[in-house]
N, CA, C, O and CB atoms as a CASP TS submission, in Angstrom:
PFRMAT TS
TARGET T0000
AUTHOR 0000-0000-0000
METHOD Language model
MODEL 1
PARENT N/A
ATOM      1  N   UNK     1     131.734  87.240  74.367  1.00  0.00           N
ATOM      2  CA  UNK     1     131.166  86.265  73.776  1.00  0.00           C
ATOM      3  C   UNK     1     129.808  86.020  74.584  1.00  0.00           C
ATOM      4  O   UNK     1     128.724  85.885  74.017  1.00  0.00           O
ATOM      5  CB  UNK     1     132.121  85.107  73.693  1.00  0.00           C
ATOM      6  N   UNK     2     129.980  85.979  75.958  1.00  0.00           N
ATOM      7  CA  UNK     2     128.653  85.987  76.724  1.00  0.00           C
ATOM      8  C   UNK     2     127.912  87.233  76.610  1.00  0.00           C
ATOM      9  O   UNK     2     126.689  87.185  76.738  1.00  0.00           O
ATOM     10  CB  UNK     2     128.856  85.737  78.182  1.00  0.00           C
ATOM     11  N   UNK     3     128.433  88.231  76.409  1.00  0.00           N
ATOM     12  CA  UNK     3     127.600  89.474  76.259  1.00  0.00           C
ATOM     13  C   UNK     3     126.598  89.432  75.343  1.00  0.00           C
ATOM     14  O   UNK     3     125.463  89.856  75.563  1.00  0.00           O
ATOM     15  CB  UNK     3     128.337  90.560  75.922  1.00  0.00           C
ATOM     16  N   UNK     4     127.091  88.768  73.970  1.00  0.00           N
ATOM     17  CA  UNK     4     126.238  88.523  72.948  1.00  0.00           C
ATOM     18  C   UNK     4     124.832  87.502  73.255  1.00  0.00           C
ATOM     19  O   UNK     4     123.662  87.687  72.919  1.00  0.00           O
ATOM     20  CB  UNK     4     127.165  87.945  71.896  1.00  0.00           C
ATOM     21  N   UNK     5     125.364  86.537  73.913  1.00  0.00           N
ATOM     22  CA  UNK     5     124.324  85.681  74.415  1.00  0.00           C
ATOM     23  C   UNK     5     123.387  86.174  75.493  1.00  0.00           C
ATOM     24  O   UNK     5     122.191  85.881  75.510  1.00  0.00           O
ATOM     25  CB  UNK     5     124.923  84.550  74.884  1.00  0.00           C
ATOM     26  N   UNK     6     123.907  86.838  76.277  1.00  0.00           N
ATOM     27  CA  UNK     6     123.060  87.597  77.239  1.00  0.00           C
ATOM     28  C   UNK     6     122.227  88.446  76.513  1.00  0.00           C
ATOM     29  O   UNK     6     121.086  88.552  76.963  1.00  0.00           O
ATOM     30  CB  UNK     6     123.828  88.395  78.229  1.00  0.00           C
ATOM     31  N   UNK     7     122.524  89.142  75.407  1.00  0.00           N
ATOM     32  CA  UNK     7     121.673  90.156  74.747  1.00  0.00           C
ATOM     33  C   UNK     7     120.540  89.345  74.096  1.00  0.00           C
ATOM     34  O   UNK     7     119.359  89.654  74.253  1.00  0.00           O
ATOM     35  CB  UNK     7     122.498  91.058  73.654  1.00  0.00           C
ATOM     36  N   UNK     8     120.958  88.262  73.334  1.00  0.00           N
ATOM     37  CA  UNK     8     120.036  87.255  72.827  1.00  0.00           C
ATOM     38  C   UNK     8     119.097  86.932  73.504  1.00  0.00           C
ATOM     39  O   UNK     8     117.953  87.191  73.129  1.00  0.00           O
ATOM     40  CB  UNK     8     120.514  86.217  72.550  1.00  0.00           C
ATOM     41  N   UNK     9     119.404  86.139  74.935  1.00  0.00           N
ATOM     42  CA  UNK     9     118.744  85.677  75.666  1.00  0.00           C
ATOM     43  C   UNK     9     117.376  86.873  76.185  1.00  0.00           C
ATOM     44  O   UNK     9     116.151  86.744  76.174  1.00  0.00           O
ATOM     45  CB  UNK     9     119.758  85.153  76.628  1.00  0.00           C
ATOM     46  N   UNK    10     118.168  87.877  76.558  1.00  0.00           N
ATOM     47  CA  UNK    10     117.120  89.149  76.697  1.00  0.00           C
ATOM     48  C   UNK    10     116.154  89.620  75.694  1.00  0.00           C
ATOM     49  O   UNK    10     115.047  90.079  75.974  1.00  0.00           O
ATOM     50  CB  UNK    10     117.828  90.308  76.890  1.00  0.00           C
ATOM     51  N   UNK    11     116.659  89.474  74.443  1.00  0.00           N
ATOM     52  CA  UNK    11     115.623  89.709  73.276  1.00  0.00           C
ATOM     53  C   UNK    11     114.691  88.540  73.271  1.00  0.00           C
ATOM     54  O   UNK    11     113.474  88.718  73.224  1.00  0.00           O
ATOM     55  CB  UNK    11     116.335  89.844  71.781  1.00  0.00           C
ATOM     56  N   UNK    12     115.122  87.579  73.309  1.00  0.00           N
ATOM     57  CA  UNK    12     114.170  86.176  73.085  1.00  0.00           C
ATOM     58  C   UNK    12     113.033  86.171  74.353  1.00  0.00           C
ATOM     59  O   UNK    12     111.864  85.886  74.092  1.00  0.00           O
ATOM     60  CB  UNK    12     115.280  84.530  73.200  1.00  0.00           C
ATOM     61  N   UNK    13     113.369  86.440  75.474  1.00  0.00           N
ATOM     62  CA  UNK    13     112.475  86.638  76.547  1.00  0.00           C
ATOM     63  C   UNK    13     111.379  87.787  76.258  1.00  0.00           C
ATOM     64  O   UNK    13     110.189  87.583  76.499  1.00  0.00           O
ATOM     65  CB  UNK    13     113.313  86.966  77.784  1.00  0.00           C
ATOM     66  N   UNK    14     111.780  88.826  75.806  1.00  0.00           N
ATOM     67  CA  UNK    14     111.193  90.044  75.512  1.00  0.00           C
ATOM     68  C   UNK    14     109.882  89.519  74.361  1.00  0.00           C
ATOM     69  O   UNK    14     108.684  89.775  74.481  1.00  0.00           O
ATOM     70  CB  UNK    14     112.475  91.190  74.858  1.00  0.00           C
ATOM     71  N   UNK    15     110.508  88.767  73.316  1.00  0.00           N
ATOM     72  CA  UNK    15     109.538  88.320  72.433  1.00  0.00           C
ATOM     73  C   UNK    15     108.817  87.373  72.769  1.00  0.00           C
ATOM     74  O   UNK    15     107.709  87.278  72.241  1.00  0.00           O
ATOM     75  CB  UNK    15     109.952  88.017  71.403  1.00  0.00           C
ATOM     76  N   UNK    16     109.221  86.464  73.684  1.00  0.00           N
ATOM     77  CA  UNK    16     108.134  85.521  74.140  1.00  0.00           C
ATOM     78  C   UNK    16     106.924  85.844  74.886  1.00  0.00           C
ATOM     79  O   UNK    16     105.929  85.126  74.982  1.00  0.00           O
ATOM     80  CB  UNK    16     108.667  84.660  74.864  1.00  0.00           C
ATOM     81  N   UNK    17     107.143  87.241  75.517  1.00  0.00           N
ATOM     82  CA  UNK    17     106.374  87.679  76.424  1.00  0.00           C
ATOM     83  C   UNK    17     105.030  87.983  75.411  1.00  0.00           C
ATOM     84  O   UNK    17     103.948  87.593  75.852  1.00  0.00           O
ATOM     85  CB  UNK    17     107.083  88.928  77.281  1.00  0.00           C
ATOM     86  N   UNK    18     105.036  88.495  74.398  1.00  0.00           N
ATOM     87  CA  UNK    18     104.155  88.856  73.515  1.00  0.00           C
ATOM     88  C   UNK    18     104.188  88.089  72.123  1.00  0.00           C
ATOM     89  O   UNK    18     104.113  88.669  71.040  1.00  0.00           O
ATOM     90  CB  UNK    18     104.324  90.208  73.379  1.00  0.00           C
ATOM     91  N   UNK    19     104.303  86.792  72.272  1.00  0.00           N
ATOM     92  CA  UNK    19     104.137  86.103  71.214  1.00  0.00           C
ATOM     93  C   UNK    19     102.917  85.173  71.263  1.00  0.00           C
ATOM     94  O   UNK    19     102.370  85.094  72.363  1.00  0.00           O
ATOM     95  CB  UNK    19     105.296  85.457  70.987  1.00  0.00           C
ATOM     96  N   UNK    20     102.439  84.512  70.335  1.00  0.00           N
ATOM     97  CA  UNK    20     101.062  83.754  70.426  1.00  0.00           C
ATOM     98  C   UNK    20     101.761  82.375  70.811  1.00  0.00           C
ATOM     99  O   UNK    20     102.984  82.263  70.738  1.00  0.00           O
ATOM    100  CB  UNK    20     100.000  83.723  68.854  1.00  0.00           C
ATOM    101  N   UNK    21     100.982  81.385  71.201  1.00  0.00           N
ATOM    102  CA  UNK    21     101.465  80.330  71.991  1.00  0.00           C
ATOM    103  C   UNK    21     102.344  79.504  71.296  1.00  0.00           C
ATOM    104  O   UNK    21     103.327  79.030  71.864  1.00  0.00           O
ATOM    105  CB  UNK    21     100.456  79.577  72.509  1.00  0.00           C
ATOM    106  N   UNK    22     102.003  79.202  69.704  1.00  0.00           N
ATOM    107  CA  UNK    22     102.806  78.509  68.900  1.00  0.00           C
ATOM    108  C   UNK    22     104.054  78.977  68.792  1.00  0.00           C
ATOM    109  O   UNK    22     105.030  78.245  68.955  1.00  0.00           O
ATOM    110  CB  UNK    22     102.325  78.395  67.778  1.00  0.00           C
ATOM    111  N   UNK    23     104.150  80.364  68.481  1.00  0.00           N
ATOM    112  CA  UNK    23     105.595  81.196  68.331  1.00  0.00           C
ATOM    113  C   UNK    23     106.260  81.192  69.555  1.00  0.00           C
ATOM    114  O   UNK    23     107.484  81.321  69.523  1.00  0.00           O
ATOM    115  CB  UNK    23     105.463  82.760  67.908  1.00  0.00           C
ATOM    116  N   UNK    24     105.557  81.040  70.896  1.00  0.00           N
ATOM    117  CA  UNK    24     106.328  81.191  72.139  1.00  0.00           C
ATOM    118  C   UNK    24     107.063  79.872  72.306  1.00  0.00           C
ATOM    119  O   UNK    24     108.164  79.859  72.857  1.00  0.00           O
ATOM    120  CB  UNK    24     105.398  81.532  73.411  1.00  0.00           C
ATOM    121  N   UNK    25     106.445  78.664  71.809  1.00  0.00           N
ATOM    122  CA  UNK    25     107.000  77.526  71.903  1.00  0.00           C
ATOM    123  C   UNK    25     108.273  77.433  71.429  1.00  0.00           C
ATOM    124  O   UNK    25     109.208  76.969  72.082  1.00  0.00           O
ATOM    125  CB  UNK    25     106.307  76.706  71.397  1.00  0.00           C
ATOM    126  N   UNK    26     108.369  77.979  70.000  1.00  0.00           N
ATOM    127  CA  UNK    26     109.670  78.049  69.358  1.00  0.00           C
ATOM    128  C   UNK    26     110.537  79.074  69.759  1.00  0.00           C
ATOM    129  O   UNK    26     111.658  79.035  69.252  1.00  0.00           O
ATOM    130  CB  UNK    26     109.541  78.162  68.035  1.00  0.00           C
ATOM    131  N   UNK    27     110.277  80.046  70.599  1.00  0.00           N
ATOM    132  CA  UNK    27     111.096  80.909  71.055  1.00  0.00           C
ATOM    133  C   UNK    27     111.751  80.416  72.161  1.00  0.00           C
ATOM    134  O   UNK    27     112.955  80.560  72.374  1.00  0.00           O
ATOM    135  CB  UNK    27     110.519  82.019  71.282  1.00  0.00           C
ATOM    136  N   UNK    28     110.758  79.682  73.055  1.00  0.00           N
ATOM    137  CA  UNK    28     111.458  79.039  74.138  1.00  0.00           C
ATOM    138  C   UNK    28     112.305  78.108  74.088  1.00  0.00           C
ATOM    139  O   UNK    28     113.200  77.993  74.925  1.00  0.00           O
ATOM    140  CB  UNK    28     110.792  78.623  74.842  1.00  0.00           C
ATOM    141  N   UNK    29     112.108  77.174  72.920  1.00  0.00           N
ATOM    142  CA  UNK    29     113.153  76.352  72.515  1.00  0.00           C
ATOM    143  C   UNK    29     114.528  76.930  72.193  1.00  0.00           C
ATOM    144  O   UNK    29     115.571  76.434  72.618  1.00  0.00           O
ATOM    145  CB  UNK    29     112.712  75.702  71.448  1.00  0.00           C
ATOM    146  N   UNK    30     114.467  77.937  71.468  1.00  0.00           N
ATOM    147  CA  UNK    30     115.760  78.794  70.992  1.00  0.00           C
ATOM    148  C   UNK    30     116.511  79.581  72.538  1.00  0.00           C
ATOM    149  O   UNK    30     117.703  79.757  72.791  1.00  0.00           O
ATOM    150  CB  UNK    30     115.097  80.228  69.669  1.00  0.00           C
ATOM    151  N   UNK    31     115.507  79.865  73.213  1.00  0.00           N
ATOM    152  CA  UNK    31     116.049  80.340  74.485  1.00  0.00           C
ATOM    153  C   UNK    31     116.596  79.396  75.351  1.00  0.00           C
ATOM    154  O   UNK    31     117.586  79.733  76.001  1.00  0.00           O
ATOM    155  CB  UNK    31     115.121  80.989  75.189  1.00  0.00           C
ATOM    156  N   UNK    32     116.116  78.225  75.487  1.00  0.00           N
ATOM    157  CA  UNK    32     116.754  76.915  75.902  1.00  0.00           C
ATOM    158  C   UNK    32     118.083  76.699  75.458  1.00  0.00           C
ATOM    159  O   UNK    32     119.038  76.582  76.226  1.00  0.00           O
ATOM    160  CB  UNK    32     116.007  75.801  75.443  1.00  0.00           C
ATOM    161  N   UNK    33     118.141  76.652  74.344  1.00  0.00           N
ATOM    162  CA  UNK    33     119.716  76.478  73.574  1.00  0.00           C
ATOM    163  C   UNK    33     120.731  77.557  73.974  1.00  0.00           C
ATOM    164  O   UNK    33     121.912  77.314  74.225  1.00  0.00           O
ATOM    165  CB  UNK    33     119.619  76.620  71.828  1.00  0.00           C
ATOM    166  N   UNK    34     120.134  78.836  74.014  1.00  0.00           N
ATOM    167  CA  UNK    34     121.044  79.923  74.179  1.00  0.00           C
ATOM    168  C   UNK    34     121.401  79.839  75.765  1.00  0.00           C
ATOM    169  O   UNK    34     122.535  80.043  76.199  1.00  0.00           O
ATOM    170  CB  UNK    34     120.356  81.394  73.686  1.00  0.00           C
ATOM    171  N   UNK    35     120.442  79.557  76.450  1.00  0.00           N
ATOM    172  CA  UNK    35     120.958  79.551  78.073  1.00  0.00           C
ATOM    173  C   UNK    35     121.910  78.354  78.444  1.00  0.00           C
ATOM    174  O   UNK    35     122.602  78.335  79.461  1.00  0.00           O
ATOM    175  CB  UNK    35     119.605  79.407  79.151  1.00  0.00           C
ATOM    176  N   UNK    36     121.862  77.370  77.510  1.00  0.00           N
ATOM    177  CA  UNK    36     122.547  76.142  77.565  1.00  0.00           C
ATOM    178  C   UNK    36     123.949  76.505  77.052  1.00  0.00           C
ATOM    179  O   UNK    36     124.973  76.226  77.677  1.00  0.00           O
ATOM    180  CB  UNK    36     121.822  75.000  76.724  1.00  0.00           C
ATOM    181  N   UNK    37     123.928  77.124  75.909  1.00  0.00           N
ATOM    182  CA  UNK    37     125.253  77.617  75.396  1.00  0.00           C
ATOM    183  C   UNK    37     126.013  78.478  76.189  1.00  0.00           C
ATOM    184  O   UNK    37     127.225  78.294  76.294  1.00  0.00           O
ATOM    185  CB  UNK    37     125.109  78.270  74.230  1.00  0.00           C
ATOM    186  N   UNK    38     125.315  79.607  76.890  1.00  0.00           N
ATOM    187  CA  UNK    38     125.996  80.363  77.696  1.00  0.00           C
ATOM    188  C   UNK    38     126.490  79.748  79.040  1.00  0.00           C
ATOM    189  O   UNK    38     127.433  80.242  79.656  1.00  0.00           O
ATOM    190  CB  UNK    38     125.236  81.427  77.889  1.00  0.00           C
ATOM    191  N   UNK    39     125.902  78.795  79.409  1.00  0.00           N
ATOM    192  CA  UNK    39     126.091  78.210  80.778  1.00  0.00           C
ATOM    193  C   UNK    39     127.421  77.019  80.323  1.00  0.00           C
ATOM    194  O   UNK    39     128.284  76.733  81.152  1.00  0.00           O
ATOM    195  CB  UNK    39     124.375  77.411  81.480  1.00  0.00           C
ATOM    196  N   UNK    40     127.419  76.537  79.207  1.00  0.00           N
ATOM    197  CA  UNK    40     128.818  75.689  78.825  1.00  0.00           C
ATOM    198  C   UNK    40     129.969  76.779  78.595  1.00  0.00           C
ATOM    199  O   UNK    40     131.124  76.437  78.852  1.00  0.00           O
ATOM    200  CB  UNK    40     128.634  74.689  77.274  1.00  0.00           C
ATOM    201  N   UNK    41     129.744  77.938  78.175  1.00  0.00           N
ATOM    202  CA  UNK    41     130.842  78.879  77.840  1.00  0.00           C
ATOM    203  C   UNK    41     131.225  79.255  79.198  1.00  0.00           C
ATOM    204  O   UNK    41     132.439  79.208  79.396  1.00  0.00           O
ATOM    205  CB  UNK    41     130.440  80.154  76.886  1.00  0.00           C
ATOM    206  N   UNK    42     130.398  79.666  80.321  1.00  0.00           N
ATOM    207  CA  UNK    42     130.863  79.855  81.541  1.00  0.00           C
ATOM    208  C   UNK    42     131.552  78.978  82.299  1.00  0.00           C
ATOM    209  O   UNK    42     132.429  79.347  83.080  1.00  0.00           O
ATOM    210  CB  UNK    42     130.048  80.153  82.138  1.00  0.00           C
ATOM    211  N   UNK    43     131.156  77.552  82.103  1.00  0.00           N
ATOM    212  CA  UNK    43     131.761  76.467  82.885  1.00  0.00           C
ATOM    213  C   UNK    43     133.160  76.322  82.287  1.00  0.00           C
ATOM    214  O   UNK    43     134.102  76.047  83.029  1.00  0.00           O
ATOM    215  CB  UNK    43     130.905  75.080  82.821  1.00  0.00           C
ATOM    216  N   UNK    44     133.328  76.492  81.003  1.00  0.00           N
ATOM    217  CA  UNK    44     134.880  76.217  80.504  1.00  0.00           C
ATOM    218  C   UNK    44     135.610  77.572  81.155  1.00  0.00           C
ATOM    219  O   UNK    44     136.730  77.355  81.615  1.00  0.00           O
ATOM    220  CB  UNK    44     135.077  76.130  78.525  1.00  0.00           C
ATOM    221  N   UNK    45     135.154  78.840  81.243  1.00  0.00           N
ATOM    222  CA  UNK    45     135.909  79.946  81.795  1.00  0.00           C
ATOM    223  C   UNK    45     136.156  79.511  83.161  1.00  0.00           C
ATOM    224  O   UNK    45     137.312  79.728  83.523  1.00  0.00           O
ATOM    225  CB  UNK    45     135.185  81.329  81.721  1.00  0.00           C
ATOM    226  N   UNK    46     135.464  79.007  83.949  1.00  0.00           N
ATOM    227  CA  UNK    46     135.590  78.708  85.333  1.00  0.00           C
ATOM    228  C   UNK    46     136.428  77.302  85.564  1.00  0.00           C
ATOM    229  O   UNK    46     136.809  76.929  86.674  1.00  0.00           O
ATOM    230  CB  UNK    46     134.113  78.640  85.951  1.00  0.00           C
ATOM    231  N   UNK    47     136.606  76.729  84.581  1.00  0.00           N
ATOM    232  CA  UNK    47     137.181  75.564  84.689  1.00  0.00           C
ATOM    233  C   UNK    47     136.432  74.445  85.154  1.00  0.00           C
ATOM    234  O   UNK    47     137.063  73.397  85.290  1.00  0.00           O
ATOM    235  CB  UNK    47     138.158  75.709  85.384  1.00  0.00           C
ATOM    236  N   UNK    48     135.255  74.448  85.417  1.00  0.00           N
ATOM    237  CA  UNK    48     134.433  73.274  85.781  1.00  0.00           C
ATOM    238  C   UNK    48     134.306  72.011  84.738  1.00  0.00           C
ATOM    239  O   UNK    48     134.204  70.819  85.028  1.00  0.00           O
ATOM    240  CB  UNK    48     133.055  73.818  86.035  1.00  0.00           C
ATOM    241  N   UNK    49     134.341  72.611  83.459  1.00  0.00           N
ATOM    242  CA  UNK    49     134.558  71.599  82.432  1.00  0.00           C
ATOM    243  C   UNK    49     135.827  71.892  81.286  1.00  0.00           C
ATOM    244  O   UNK    49     136.340  73.000  81.130  1.00  0.00           O
ATOM    245  CB  UNK    49     133.145  71.479  81.683  1.00  0.00           C
ATOM    246  N   UNK    50     136.102  70.999  80.739  1.00  0.00           N
ATOM    247  CA  UNK    50     137.290  71.080  79.818  1.00  0.00           C
ATOM    248  C   UNK    50     136.825  71.067  78.491  1.00  0.00           C
ATOM    249  O   UNK    50     135.878  70.334  78.205  1.00  0.00           O
ATOM    250  CB  UNK    50     138.285  69.965  79.999  1.00  0.00           C
ATOM    251  N   UNK    51     137.522  71.995  77.380  1.00  0.00           N
ATOM    252  CA  UNK    51     136.848  72.004  76.316  1.00  0.00           C
ATOM    253  C   UNK    51     137.822  70.932  75.330  1.00  0.00           C
ATOM    254  O   UNK    51     137.473  70.590  74.201  1.00  0.00           O
ATOM    255  CB  UNK    51     136.608  73.581  75.828  1.00  0.00           C
ATOM    256  N   UNK    52     138.793  70.592  75.834  1.00  0.00           N
ATOM    257  CA  UNK    52     139.984  69.649  75.231  1.00  0.00           C
ATOM    258  C   UNK    52     139.367  68.354  75.211  1.00  0.00           C
ATOM    259  O   UNK    52     138.640  68.030  76.149  1.00  0.00           O
ATOM    260  CB  UNK    52     141.438  69.582  76.139  1.00  0.00           C
ATOM    261  N   UNK    53     139.583  67.538  74.199  1.00  0.00           N
ATOM    262  CA  UNK    53     139.339  66.259  73.799  1.00  0.00           C
ATOM    263  C   UNK    53     139.729  65.406  74.931  1.00  0.00           C
ATOM    264  O   UNK    53     140.670  65.815  75.611  1.00  0.00           O
ATOM    265  CB  UNK    53     140.030  65.924  72.548  1.00  0.00           C
ATOM    266  N   UNK    54     139.077  64.093  75.310  1.00  0.00           N
ATOM    267  CA  UNK    54     139.773  63.484  76.386  1.00  0.00           C
ATOM    268  C   UNK    54     140.893  62.515  75.886  1.00  0.00           C
ATOM    269  O   UNK    54     141.284  61.674  76.696  1.00  0.00           O
ATOM    270  CB  UNK    54     138.779  62.758  77.263  1.00  0.00           C
ATOM    271  N   UNK    55     141.422  62.539  74.706  1.00  0.00           N
ATOM    272  CA  UNK    55     142.479  61.735  74.249  1.00  0.00           C
ATOM    273  C   UNK    55     143.767  62.597  73.995  1.00  0.00           C
ATOM    274  O   UNK    55     144.798  62.061  73.590  1.00  0.00           O
ATOM    275  CB  UNK    55     142.035  60.999  72.993  1.00  0.00           C
TER
END
């Protein structure tokens, strides 16, 4: 799962390097979401957070 996200992040970073300013903002927003998703998955795997509902 994280492999796919890592690859997506690398692709978005590469796209952002050569994008015009308007497109770069959109790519950076997508990049932020992908990084947050990856961090959430890693935190669940490490046990730092729980995916179980609190009830």
